[in-house]
C-alpha positions as CSV (number, residue, x, y, z in Angstrom):
1,X,61.0,82.0,24.0
2,X,58.4,84.8,23.8
3,X,59.0,85.2,20.1
4,X,58.3,81.5,19.6
5,X,55.0,81.7,21.6
6,X,53.9,84.7,19.6
7,X,54.9,83.0,16.4
8,X,52.9,79.9,17.3
9,X,49.9,81.9,18.3
10,X,50.0,83.9,15.1
11,X,50.3,80.7,13.1
12,X,47.3,79.1,14.7
13,X,45.3,82.3,14.2
14,X,46.3,82.5,10.6
15,X,45.4,78.8,10.1
16,X,41.9,79.5,11.5
17,X,41.4,82.8,9.6
18,X,42.5,81.3,6.3
19,X,40.7,78.0,6.7
20,X,39.7,76.6,3.3
21,X,36.2,76.2,2.1
22,X,36.2,72.4,2.8
23,X,35.8,73.1,6.6
24,X,32.4,72.3,8.2
25,X,31.5,74.4,11.2
26,X,30.4,72.1,14.0
27,X,30.1,74.6,16.9
28,X,30.2,78.3,17.3
29,X,29.3,79.7,20.7
30,X,30.7,81.9,23.4
31,X,34.5,81.4,23.3
32,X,34.6,78.0,21.6
33,X,34.5,77.2,17.8
34,X,34.9,73.8,16.2
35,X,35.4,72.7,12.6
36,X,35.8,69.5,10.8
37,X,37.3,68.7,7.4
38,X,36.7,65.7,5.2
39,X,40.1,64.2,4.2
40,X,38.4,61.4,2.2
41,X,39.8,58.7,4.5
42,X,38.9,60.4,7.8
43,X,37.4,63.6,9.3
44,X,39.9,65.9,11.1
45,X,38.2,68.1,13.7
46,X,39.6,71.0,15.6
47,X,38.4,73.0,18.6
48,X,39.5,76.6,19.2
49,X,39.0,78.7,22.4
50,X,39.4,82.4,21.8
51,X,41.0,81.7,18.4
52,X,43.6,79.3,20.0
53,X,43.7,75.6,19.1
54,X,42.9,73.6,22.2
55,X,42.0,70.2,20.9
56,X,42.1,68.2,17.7
57,X,41.3,64.7,16.6
58,X,40.1,62.4,13.9
59,X,36.9,60.5,13.3
60,X,35.7,58.1,10.6
61,X,32.5,59.9,9.9
62,X,31.0,63.4,10.1
63,X,28.5,62.2,12.7
64,X,31.3,60.7,14.8
65,X,33.2,64.1,14.5
66,X,30.1,65.8,15.9
67,X,29.9,63.4,18.8
68,X,33.6,63.7,19.6
69,X,33.5,67.5,19.6
70,X,30.4,67.5,21.7
71,X,32.0,65.2,24.2
72,X,35.2,67.3,24.4
73,X,33.1,70.5,24.8
74,X,31.1,68.9,27.6
75,X,34.3,68.0,29.3
76,X,35.6,71.6,29.0
77,X,32.3,72.9,30.3
78,X,32.5,70.5,33.3
79,X,36.0,71.8,34.1
80,X,34.8,75.4,33.9
81,X,31.8,74.6,36.3
82,X,34.1,72.9,38.8
83,X,36.5,75.8,38.9
84,X,33.8,78.4,39.8
């Protein structure tokens, strides 16, 4: 089981480190980073916390990707504030 977890974490880290040049950085701050990629029929966005994938989704436009990522990050921030 531990080997599977480490393998999955390594795979996610490798995916982020070797992200292709088509990725657009949407957010980079503190422990969160978010990217989006134009797949021509949709935009696929991903959010990482400390280099681990925590959320992903799809939007029809780049602007909609920005709004979706901002919404998710605001939710995560609310959870952090409530846990203090």
